[in-house]
FIFI-753084 format. One record per residue: x, y, z of N, C-alpha, C in turn; residue in one letter. Coordinates in steps of 0.02 Angstrom, whole numbers, plus 50000, padded with zeros to 5 digits. Atoms other than C-alpha are relative to their C-alpha. Last residue first. Example, Ala and Ser with C-alpha at 12.3 -4.5 7.8 and 13.67 -1.06 7.14 Angstrom:
<recs>
499584994149997506844994750357499615005550037S500454994150000506154977550390500455006050000A
</recs>
This chain:
<recs>
499305001350019520285089049466500465004550039X499865007150010518475086949519500734998649988X500285003150059518225103949593500214992849995X499674997950060519255115049708499704997049937X499385003450016518105113549856500265002149932X500055006350035516805126349902500684997149985X500124999550072517105139750031499994993249968X499454997250039516955136350216499825000549927X500064992850007515325134150315500565003149960X499994996849935515375116650387500005007549995X500665001149970514825109550223499985003050070X500464995050024516395117450151499314999450030X499864993849966517525107050260499505005449980X500195001049930516695091250197500115006450040X500714998849992516825097750019499764999150071X500114992849996518715099150026499275001550014X499664997749940518875080550068499915007650009X500415001949943517545076449937500325002550065X500564995249994518485086249803499594998550063X499684993649982520055076249837499465005350007X499925000149928518975060649837500355006350024X500654999349967518375064749662500085000250076X500234993250011520135067649596499335001250036X499584995649960520775051549674499765007249994X500215000949930519325041749601500395004750045X500654996649992519695049049429499764999550072X499884992750006521535044149439499355003950012X499684997849938521125026649502500125007550000X500514999649947519885024049360500315002650065X499985005749954521255028049234499495001050056X499704998549935520755041149106499964993850045X499445004549986520385033848935500335001150067X500245006949991518665041548925500554995150017X499415004350000519415058648954499804992850012X499735000250069517925069148902500604995449995X500455003950041517035064949065500264999349929X499935007149983518515070949166499584995749954X499345002150023518535087549076500114992650014X500055000850073516665089249102500674997749971X500365006250012516915086149289499944998749924X499535005449987518235099749298499674993249986X499514999950055517045112049215500504994350009X500325002950059515675106949336500484999849940X500105007149988516815110149487499694996649938X499355003250006517375126849419499954992450008X499824999950071515565132149392500674996749989X500415005150034515125126549569500174999749926X499735006649982516585136249642499614994549966X499355000950034516065151849548500294993250014X500125001550071514245150049602500654998949963X500014993950039514715148849786499964998349926X499344997350020514295132249864499915006549962X499875000250072512635129249950500685003049985X500064993650035512665126050137500144999149926X499464999450049512325109350220499895006449959X499674993649991511065112950359500615000749954X499295000249982509985098650297500275007150007X499614996550051508095101150297500735000250024X499574994749974507045088450392500375003349942X499664996450053505575077050351500395005850030X499475004350027504955063850472500385003249942X499585003049948503885074650588500584996049972X500125007249998503205085650450500504996750046X500675001349973503055104450467499824992750003X500514997350046504935105950446499324998850033X500645003450003506365104050570499555003249947X500574996049975508105110250531499374995849996X500604998950042509585098650511499495004350036X499905000950072511365094850567499415001849957X499324998250020511565100050749500075000149924X499984992750008509685099950778500705002349978X500004996349937509725081050749500045007549986X500564995350002509235073550581499955003750067X500134996649937510895064650551499425005049992X500624996650019510945052550406499735003550062X500184994449957512695045450412499395003549973X500194994150039513005028250338499765005450049X500614996649979513915016150452499875005949953X500365004449953515205003050404499335003150019X499904998249930515665013350253499664994750043X500525001149950515845006850075500225002650068X500514994849999516895014249935499484999350053X499774993250012517894998449901499425005049998X499804998750070517074982949974500225007349992X500274993850027517034978550159500275001249930X499574994149996517454960350193499695006149966X499554999550058516664943850139500465006050002X499804993050003515804938250299500555000849947X499294999150013514924921550275500155007449993X499894993050019513244917250352500755001149994X499434996249972512834898650356500015007249975X499734995550051511064892150319500595003850031X500245002450065510414877050415500315004149943X500035007349997511494880950566499784997149933X499355002649980512104899050557500014992450007X499394996350018510294905250544500624996650030X499644997349943508974891550567500655003549977X499345003149988507734888750427500345003350059X500105006249963505864891950407500654996350014X500035005550048506124904850271499914993350033X500654999750033505674918450395499924994649948X500515002649954507164912650500499315000149967X499915007249996508344915150353499474996950044X500255002850062507644932550322500084992349999X500734999650002507834937450504499734996749937X500265004949953509634931150510499234999949999X499895006650029510094940950352499704994650045X500475000650055509324956750425500054993249968X500645001449969510304953750584499454999449948X499995007049979511904952450482499354998150034X500125004250058511464968750394500004992650020X499405003950016511324977850560499844995249943X500085007249991509844989750552500664996749982X499665004350050509935008550574499934992750019X499375002849976508605016950684500324995749945X500035004249940507285028150610500684997550020X500035007150017507445033750429499934995550061X499855003749938507045051950461499884992649986X500545003849971507085059150285500244996450063X499755006349972508315072750240499424996550033X500415003149948507825087250127500324993450022X499825007150002509145097050034499624996850058X499925004449941508325113750007500284993249981X499325000549976508675125749863500114995450058X499474999350048506875131049829500694999850032X500014993050021505325133549934500545001449949X499414996550025505035114949952499855007249981X499764995249951503615108550062500545004749972X500544995149989502675099949919500225005450050X500054995750059504295091649866499475005350008X499454995149996504525085250043499975004849941X500184995349946502815076850035500525005450007X500514995650027503265069249867499765005150051X499684995950052504865062149939499505005049971X499654994649966503915056350094500385004549951X500514995549971502695046249990500335006050034X500274996050055504155039249889499475004950026X499484995450024505075033350045499725004649946X499934994649952503485026050120500515005149976X500604995850001503075016149962500055005850049X500024995850060504845009749943499415004750001X500375003150055504935003450121499985004849941X500684997450004506305011050228499654996449943X500485003150046508005005050283499325003350005X500694997749989509535013250360499554996849948X500314995750050511125003050352499315002250024X500674997749985512344994650470499745004349943X500294995950053513904984050443499285001750016X500244993749971514564977450609499685004649949X500495001249946514734959150556499725006450031X499664999149935515544964350390499484999150056X499334997150005515204961150205500375000350067X500034993349968513764949050223500705002850001X499384996149996513584933750110499865007050028X500184992950008512184921150140500635004150013X499844995849942512834903450112499795007249985X499304997749994511934894449972500105003650066X499665004049950510334884149979500735001950008X499545004650032509724891349813500364995450050X500385004550044508204899249895500454994749969X500365004749957509284906450035499624994949958X499505004549970510484914249910499664994850044X499765004750052509024921349808500514995150029X500565004650015508204929049962500214994849948X500055004949946509874936350019499454994949984X499395004150001510124944849850499964994550053X500085005250052508304950749843500614995549994X500575004349986508564958950014499884994949945X499825006149964510334965249985499414995350010X499844999049930509874977849850500124993350035X499284999649987510014975849661500195000950072X499595004150045508194979949629500745001050015X499894996750064507334987449781500474995649958X500195004150058506744975249914500075003749934X500065007349995506824987650057499784997049934X500705001950001507385005250018499964992449996X500205005750043509115010250073499254998950003X499575006050002509445027450144499744994749954X500245005449955508655044450115500444993949988X499545005449982509125061350043499654994750043X500245003949942507865072449953500494994350012X499745006949999508445086349837499744996550063X499915003049934507565102649795500274993049991X499635006249997507515114649648500034997550072X499835001849931506175127949628500334993150000X500255006549978506255133849447500214998850072X500525002150048506465151649385499654993750025X500674997949981507415160049529499454998249951X500274996150056509155159249454499285002150010X499884992849990509815154149625499745004249943X500564997249962509005137149602500075007550010X500544998350047510275133249467499415003250036X499784994250038511685134049596499475002349950X500074994249956510725122449711500225006449964X500704997850001510575110449565499875005950045X500144997350067512455109149539499285002549995X499724993250005512695107449726499865003149932X500384995549956511525092449738500235007249992X500644998550033512355084649586499575004550042X499864995250053514065085949667499355002049965X499904993649965513385077349822500155005549949X500654997549978512695063349712500065006750036X500364997850059514365061149624499315002750018X499724993650022515275060649791499615002649940X500204994849952514125047049856500255006849980X500714998850007514335036349699499775005650047X500114996350063516215038449699499265001649992X500055004050061516265032949880499905004549939X499345003150011516915042750031500004995849936X499915005950043515485054950050500714997549996X499285001349991515255066450201500214993949958X499794996849937513355064650178500734998150014X499754993350017513045060349994500225003950062X499295000650015512915041950043500315006649978X499634998949938511245045850125500754999649988X499855005949960510555047249949500365001950065X499315000649979509815059249821500084993950046X499945005649953508205059149721500744999150017X499435004550012508085076349640500034994750054X499875004049940506445085949631500534994849984X499545005450020506285099849502500204996550065X499625003649948504825111749521500454994749968X500134997249933503935125149419500454996850053X500305004749953504655120949247499935003250069X500424996849949504985136149138499664995250047X500705000950019505605126948984499525002750053X500134997450067507375133949000499274999349980X500014992649997507425131149188499805002849932X500594998349960506945112749169499935007650005X500585000650044508215111049028499365001850037X499984994350047509575117949142499414999849953X500184994049964509085105649279499985006149955X500735000349991509125091249155499755006250037X500304998550065510895096449104499234999950005X499944992850013511445097249287499665001849933X500464996649953510765079749318500015007549989X500685000950026511615073149160499495003450045X500094995850060513265080949216499294999249971X499854992949992513245074249394499795004049938X500264997349937512465056949409500105007550007X500715001349988512625050849231499725003650061X500434998550057514265058049171499264999750018X499974992850012515165058349339499525001949943X500364996849944514595040749382499985007549991X500715000850013515125034949208499585003150057X500184995250052516855042249238499254999649985X500124993349973516965032849403499815005249948X500194995950058516735015549327499865007250021X499655002650059517605003349446499885004449939X499284999649984517125013049603500414997649939X499784993150014515415015649521500745001050019X499964999050072515184996849514500255007049982X499405003350027515604994849699500085001149925X499374997249976514335008449751500614996449971X499635005549968512845003349645500715002350018X500055000249927511755018749618500444994850033X499605005949985511925025049439500064999650076X499324999449971510515037249424500354993349998X499505003950038508775040849355500695001250029X499805005949962507605047249492500524995849964X499415003250030507335065049431500244994350044X499755004249945505575071249468500564995749971X499515005150020505155085749351500234996350062X499675003249943503565096049378500474994649972X500024995149945502905108449250500354997450062X500215002149933503415097749102500015005750050X500014994249955503465106148930499794998150071X500485001349946503025090148833499975005650052X500645002950021503795093048661499494999750056X500334995350045505185105048713499314997449981X500234994249961505655094448864499625004949956X500545002249955505725078748757499725005850040X500595001050042506745087248620499404997950043X500244993350019507975093648750499374999549957X500374997349944508085076048823499745007049984X500625003849992508575068848654499585003050056X500444998450056509865082448620499324996550007X500264993149994510645080948793499505001649944X500044997950069510835061948790499675006949998X499364997050019511365059048971500025002349928X499984993149975509555056449023500665003449983X499454999649951509535041148909500045007350023X499504994750007507875038848820500514999550055X499365003449991506455026548789500555005249987X499464998250046504905036948812500654996550017X499405003849980503275031048891500545001149947X499555000950056501875043948874500644996650024X499325002049981500425042948997500414998849936X499605001850059498765052048975500724998750021X499494995150019497915051849147500374997749937X500294995250047496365040749153500525005149975X499914993149979497265025949232499735004849946X500534995850028496525009249178500055007350021X500374996949944497614998849295499445004549975X500445004949969498134987749149499575003050055X500555001350047498825002549053499494995250031X500434994150001499855007649204499394998949955X500354999649936500554990249230499515005850001X500515005250001500984988749045499595000150064X500534997650044501895005549053499434994949998X500394994849964502864999849206499445002749956X500365002749942503384983449124499585005350035X500575004150023503824990748953499594997750060X500504995350025504925004249032499374996349978X500284996649941505874991049132499455004949980X500445004749965506094980348975499675003350061X500605001550039506744994748869499524995550039X500075007450003507975000949000499334998449965X499575002650054508325019248957499994992449995X499635005849975506845026549053500434997349943X499365000350036505845042649038500414994450031X499545004749969504005041949088500634999649957X499505002450047502945057049043500504995750038X499425002949967501345060049142500474997149947X499635004850043499915071249089500614997650039X500314999350066498555081649173500354995549949X499654995250043499115074849342499655000549932X500364997450057497775066049447500375005349959X500154992949988498545063649618499655003349942X500574999449954498435044649607499815007350012X500625001150037499555044949452499395000950045X500154993850036500955052549557499344999349962X500284995249952500895037749676499835006649966X500645002349972501075024749539499695005450045X500514999950052502425034149443499324998150028X500174992950012503435037349599499445000549949X500454998249945503315018649635499825007449997X500665003150013504015015149461499515001550056X500364996750054505425027749485499314997149987X500274993649977505955021049654499585003349947X500405001349940506135003049597499685006450026X499645002749942506715007649423499544999050059X500075007249996505625009549267500354996850058X500685002049981505305028149286499924992550004X499885006449965507165032549288499354996850021X499455003750031506595050149244500154993850042X499615004149953504855056149292500564996749961X499515004350033503985070449199500414996450054X499475002849958502395078749263500454995549957X499625004350045501175090349173500634997850037X499364997450024500055096949310500314995049951X500104996150061498205093849344500645003549976X500645000650034498615087749519499925004849942X499965004150060500475087549559499344999749961X499364999750035500795100749692499964996849931X499934993250025498985103149747500655000949960X500464999450056498825084249758500035007049971X499705003750057500395083549865499555000549939X499434996150025499745097349981500324996649939X500264994250036498065088449998500565004149970X500135001950070498935072050040499735005949960X500464994850023499655079550198499874998849926X499764996050056500405063450262499475005249982X500524995950031500205054350427500305004549947X499964993149980501525041250459499455004049965X500234995150049501255022550452500045007050029X500714998349993502315012550574499815005349949X500174996549938503995006750508499255001550002X500394994150015504574993550386499795003350065X499564994050000505904981950455499645006349979X499584999649941504864966850509500385006650004X500434999649941503414968050387500425001150063X500274993249998504644972150247499535000950060X499524995749966505564955950289499765007250003X499424998350041504024946150242500455004750039X499684993949974502714937050346500645001249959X499455001049953501894924150234500265006750025X499345001450029500244928650154500524998850055X499575000549940498384928950190500684997449977X499584994049994497654934150022500435000050064X499425000550046497014916649982500475006050006X499495004349970495914917050138500624999649956X500165007050012494974931750067500574995950029X499575005449975494964949850124499734993249980X499775004250055494034962050011500454994350023X500325006550000492994969650151500234995249947X500485000350055493444987750113499714993049991X500574995649989494174989850288499514999949941X500435002249945495264974450275499385004450006X500355006050023495984977950103499544997350055X500544998050045496374995650162499634994049972X500574997049966497354989650314499425001349953X499994993249974498544978650217499345002450028X499774994550044498514959850198499915006850033X500544997850044498374947050339500255005849958X500284993549982499964939250408499455001849951X500294996650058500804922350414499655006350024X500424994249986501964914250541499775003049934X499934994150043502664896650521499525005650020X500584999350044502744884650669500095006249957X499895003650063504314878450759499364999749958X500525005150003503684884550930500064995749937X499945004449942505304893950963499504994249997X499375003850009505294900850786500094995150058X500155005450047503464905650810500624995749987X500375005149962503954915550965499824994149955X499525003449956505274924750862499664994550042X499565004250041504004928550725500504996250044X500375005950020502724934650852500444995349959X500115004249941503964946450933499654993549981X499365003149984504534953350765499924995150059X499865005050051502714956250716500654996350015X500445005749987502364964750882500124994549949X499705003849946503884975950860499584993950019X499465004350025503234980850689500314995950056X499334997149988501594987450761500554995149980X499605003549949500054979450679500685003450008X499394995950000498824990550590500454997450055X500044995350056497354979550540500635004249994X500094993249975497824964950652500005004849941X500624997350026497684946350615499865006850033X500054993549967499424939050632499415003649969X500174994450044499134921150575499955006450041X500264994249964500004906650662499875005649950X499744993550021500284889450586499655005550039X499575000950060500114870850620500275006649975X500084994850052499454871950799500494998949943X499745002950063499414855750899499915004849941X500555000650047498304863651034500224997449932X500595002949968499504861151180499454998649950X499885007249986501064863951075499374996750027X499915003350065500434880351001500124992650010X500675001350027499794885551173500044996549932X500335005149959501534883451250499314998349971X499685006750006502424892551108499644994550039X500065003350065501124906651098500344993249997X500155007049986501034911151284499974995849936X499415003349974501934927551250499894992650015X499555001650056500464932851141500614996250024X499594994450025499274932051289500464997649944X499494997349956497924918851315500365005849968X499675005049958496614907451240500515002850048X499354996749992495384919951167500384996050053X499804996949937494004907651126500665003749994X499335002249981493234903950956500245004050060X500025006649970491354905050922500674997250023X500205004750052491494919550801500014992850026X500114996250061492404928450942499874995149943X500095004150060492334921451118499835004449941X500564997950042493034930051273499964995449939X500565004749997494174919751387499385002449963X499835006849979495394934551404499364995950010X500255004850050494734949651308500144992850020X500734999850001494854961851455499714994949951X500285004549949496674956551481499244999850000X500504996249963497164964251312499684995450052X499714997549937498744954951261499515004150041X500044992849996497834944651129500265002250069X499544997549949497934926751066499955007650000X499664993650007496474918850975500525001050055X500184994849953495754901450948500415006349986X499965002949932495964884850859499775005150052X499794995349948495404890550686499974996550068X500435000549942495334876350559500265004550055X499704996049946496074879550387499505000050058X499585004049955495684866050259500405004250049X499304998450016495034877450120500494996750049X499725005250044493354868750135500725001349982X499765005749962492954879750284500324994649958X499645003950050492824895150176500314993850034X500395000150062491484903550280500324995549948X500595004249989492354898750441499604999349936X499765006949997494004905750377499434995150014X499835002250068493144921850325500234992749999X500625000850038492314923850494500144997349930X500345006049975493944920750585499364998649962X499625005850022494844933450475499654993550022X500105000750072493504946750500500354993849974X500695002150011493474944250689499884998749926X500035007049980495374945250694499304997149990X499675003950053495304961450596499984992650015X500455000250058494004968650717500314996049942X500374993950016495034964150868499574999149939X500715001449992495644947750943499595006349991X500394993950007497414948750877499264998550002X499734995049954498544933850847499645006549987X500044993050022497544919750766500275004650053X500074995749941498044901550794500035007249976X499764993150004497744889950646499865003650066X500284996849941497574870950638500345006850008X499454996849964497894864750462499705004150056X499964992750002496474853450412500615002550038X499444998050042496754834850380500115007550000X499465004749987495664827750518500635001849961X499584997749944494644843550507500564995250017X499295000150020494044838850333500475001350059X499855006650028492284833750382500734999449981X499935004849945492224848850495500174993149975X499324999549974492554860150346500134995050055X499575002850051490964853850264500735000150022X500095007349999490044856950426500444996649948X499655002649941490794874250442499944992450004X499284999850014490264878250264500404997050057X499855005350049488504872150302500744999849983X500035006449965488454882650460500164994349954X499375000649964489044897750361500024993450038X499465001150049487614895150238500674999050035X500075006850026486344892850380500554998449950X499795004749947486974908350469499964992849975X499274999749994486844918350307500254995150051X499715003350059485074912450276500765000050002X500095007149989484594917250453500294996049942X499495002049951485354934450425499954992550015X499365000150034484304935850268500574998050047X499995006050041482714930650358500664999649962X499935006249961483064943250496500054993849956X499315000649978483364957950380500124993450035X499575000550059481724955350289500734999250019X500075006550032480774951650450500464999149941X499685005249960481444966450548499974993249967X499274998549999480994978450409500374994750039X499725002550063479294969850384500755001549996X499995007350003478824971750567500344997549936X499525002649952479314990050583500074992449994X499334997850020478444995350423500544997250048X499725004350052476904984750463500725001949981X499855006549971476524993550626500384995649950X499434999249954476675010550541500214993450032X499404998350039475585005850392500615000650046X499745006250030474324997150505500645001349962X499705004049947474115012950609500304993549973X499384997149975473855024050457500354995250050X500064994249955472535012650378500685002450024X500095001649929472975001250230499895006350042X499444997549960472655005450046499874998550074X499424998350041471624998549903500595002550041X499745005850034470244989049994500625001449959X499665004449952469945002950119500304993949965X499875006350036469565015149977500394995250045X500575004649991468755029350077500104993349966X500225000849930470275040650109499464994850010X500585004450005471085037849939499714998750069X500324999250065472355052049918499364996049992X500274993250006472785053250102499625000849935X500534999349950472965034450124499685006949996X500605003350026473935033549961499415000650048X500274995550052475175046450028499374997049968X500344994549965475375035850184499705004949951X500645002749976475775020950072499605005350039X500445000950057477115030949979499314997450021X500224993350022477895036950142499524999449942X500484997749949477945018950205499735006949981X500645003250013478755013150042499465002250050X500294997050060480125026050064499324997049984X500194993149984480455020550242499675003449941X500655000549966480425002150189499765007050020X500505002750046481805005450062499314999850033X500184994950049482815016650177499454997849954X500374994849964482765004250321499785005449951X500685002649989483284990450201499575005250036X500315001050066484805000150136499274997750009X500274993650025485225006250312499654999449933X500634998349966485364987850368499725006749976X500544999950049486694983450237499335002150031X499934994350044488174988150348499445000649948X500304994149969487544976050479500055006149956X499714998149936487974961750362499645006150028X500364994449969487284952150213500305001350069X499534994549988488624941050134499665006150031X499465002349956487704924350142500515005450015X500195000849930486124932650078500584998250045X499955007149986486884939049917499894998950075X499505002049950486254956749893499994992450009X499395002150035485354960349729500554997850049X500085006850026483644960349813500614997649961X500005004949946484084975349921499974992849973X499525005450013484604986249775500004994550052X499444999549952483745001849843500504994249992X499664993550011482605003349690500615000750045X499625000550063482194984649698500395006549988X499435004549989481714985649882500434999549937X499514996649958480615000849846500634995750012X499694994950041479734992149700500545003650040X499555003450048479414976849808500375005149956X499395002149965478724987749949500494996549954X499614994149981477484996649836500654998050033X499724996950061476894980549753500445006050018X499475004350029476694971249919500335003349940X499414999549956475734985649999500584996049971X499724993250007474534986749851500645000750041X499704999850067474274967749849500325006849988X499315002649996474024968350037500345000249931X499554994349985472514979750009500734997650006X499934995850060471624965349921500485005750013X499595003650049471994953350065500105004249936X499314999849976471334965950191500474996749949X499754993350017469754967950086500725000950024X499924999750072469484949150096500285006749977X499345002450020469844949250282500105000249925X499935006950022468334960050320500704998249975X500095000350073467884978550328500174993149970X500704999450019467554977850516499894999649924X500184993050008469284970950554499305000649970X500064998150070469314952650609499815007349995X500685000350026469884950650790499995002149927X500135006650027471654946250852499264999049979X500005004749945471754962050958499754993149978X500705001549984471304973450813499934994450052X500414993949998473004981950798499284998550022X499814996049942474014966450846499555006250007X500185003849939473084955150725500175004050062X500734999849990473154968250587499804996450064X500174993149984475054970650606499255000650013X499854998949928475304951750614499825007150021X500505003449960474414949750446500115001250075X500634996450010475504962850365499454997050042X499964993749964477114955450438499345003849996X500025001549928476634937850382500025006550041X500685002349983476204943950207499944998750074X500464994250003477814954150194499294998050020X499854995649943478894939550254499505005850002X500235003449939478054927450132500115004350062X500744999850000478264939849990499724996750062X500204993249979480104942150035499245000650003X499854999349928480384923350029499785006850025X500485004349963479504921949860500115000750075X500664996850000480454936849790499494996050040X499964994249956482114929149845499335003550004X499985002549931481654912349767500035005850050X500695001749982481164921249607499964997450071X500364993849989482894929249600499284998650021X499794997049938483744912449625499625006450016X500255004349947482724904249489500185002850068X500694998049984483074919249380499684995550052X500034993149977484954916649389499295001950021X499684999449934484934897749381499945007050028X500445003049950483664897449239500285000750070X500584995549992484704909449138499534997450053X499764994249963486274898949167499435004950014X499915002149930485344883349115500245005850043X500665001149972484724891848956500044998050074X500294993449985486464898448918499324999450033X499614997149945487194880948933499725006750020X500205003549938485794873648827500365003050060X500674997649982486104886848693499764996850064X499944993149976487974883248692499335002650023X499695000349934487684864548680500045006950030X500505002649953486474867248536500274999750071X500494994749988487704878448445499494997850052X499684994949958489114865648465499505005550018X
</recs>
């Protein structure tokens, strides 16, 4: 075993140093040719007066100086097949430094012609050797790519024929990567692009065949097996358009990864993925004031409740990027807490992270946590969120969503926290469900605490987040996977959708804008019909909606609305400094009304045996009064 191990190491050592010696040999040949050419051009192809022997001796000095410079600039560690225009400054810098060193030798040794070259030769040589070193590496890259293309050509009979949508920089990168990895059995047919100036142009040797709308016809003509959307920042309407055209052509659509993976050059063929529902329903990226968020959270002690949930875990990821001094994760699900902590540990985050298994409704436990960690920023994402379940368990909604939130707010004030950010919902707008009412009550409870002037309280309302746990997207995906009918409550049911990452980014942006007492409302764009969402997901699975996969309407469930209300017009909200963040005009309740409401809620919570129908009636009675109050009247009578 030892001998085998030693032989393996010996072969590996030989492979590494053999490659390095090959690079030095090639560079030496380039340097020698450049140096000789410089003399021939300078002396018009005649022997210099001090003789070729002295020229050869002086080359040793030039070679040594240039090799040291190349090593210092890391030029010899670059793999030839990956050398690009971005590496040119590295070579220019290395040869520039070596030129300065050689000029210094000329000054220091004016009469030693055999140890240093003349001024003119040094300048000639610097230009020639720079071009030669870069040129030989580019030639090596072309030869390597040609070999890959040849290997791929042998497989073209079995290769999947690919049509790329987007003839820009991302398309160029994808085509180059697919050529380089020709053995992966993907053969590029050509490009599609709506820019008329690119028509019939060639990129990486492949032609721009036509416009995107010509996809079905061109897919048939060129026997295309799949389409790849190759754009760095592709508009959602373009993705939808491509997907629908692919449906007509009966070919699958795939997409390149995110913008940042493209610009840092980490794209590989394996990262090209299927188009997902988030690509269709997510919105265009919005500009964020990251400096304000860093100022809010950077070097602060931050506590996140519900840290293992969909929103809470994304909050954790984005907060860590701002560099808090410490981060406390509070979660009552053991498995969810384990998963997010493991992810953080794996990422190698420098911020100290404490994962605490706790129920936000346990006042004594939370008080101990606040006392031990003294958070400066509290982000409260823990909540009961499922509408039908809360209709069946209204007392639990009151306990967890209202009373636990109020208790956390009081603890934040007691420990002198600077900010408290509450994750609310669009269902708190003129609520009809137990869940919506409980969230509206929580908003008011925190607004009352804000009046004390110690901690800045704010709430952020938004709609559904795509692919969150327990939402329709994973449900539909599972039903499609199992070959079952997709269940939709009503053909006219609509909801607002946003990606988790965008929602969390806007929540933190809103928190940075908070002065205290605001209820922020996020602009969710246009609502989406749930039946259309189901149809899109079925089509993305390569199946036909209503034919291969039926859609069954099951009826509206208790507590649900056909349309959620998230009005950001001037009638209902004020503008802020951010285009997608608004402040609701809902007014805060009077302190006496809030105290009465909380007292009534505590009474309900103590009556564990109370009938669910009785509790729901009490909550809806408050909701009816609360709607009037949002228009400017006094607060409602409370929960009972």
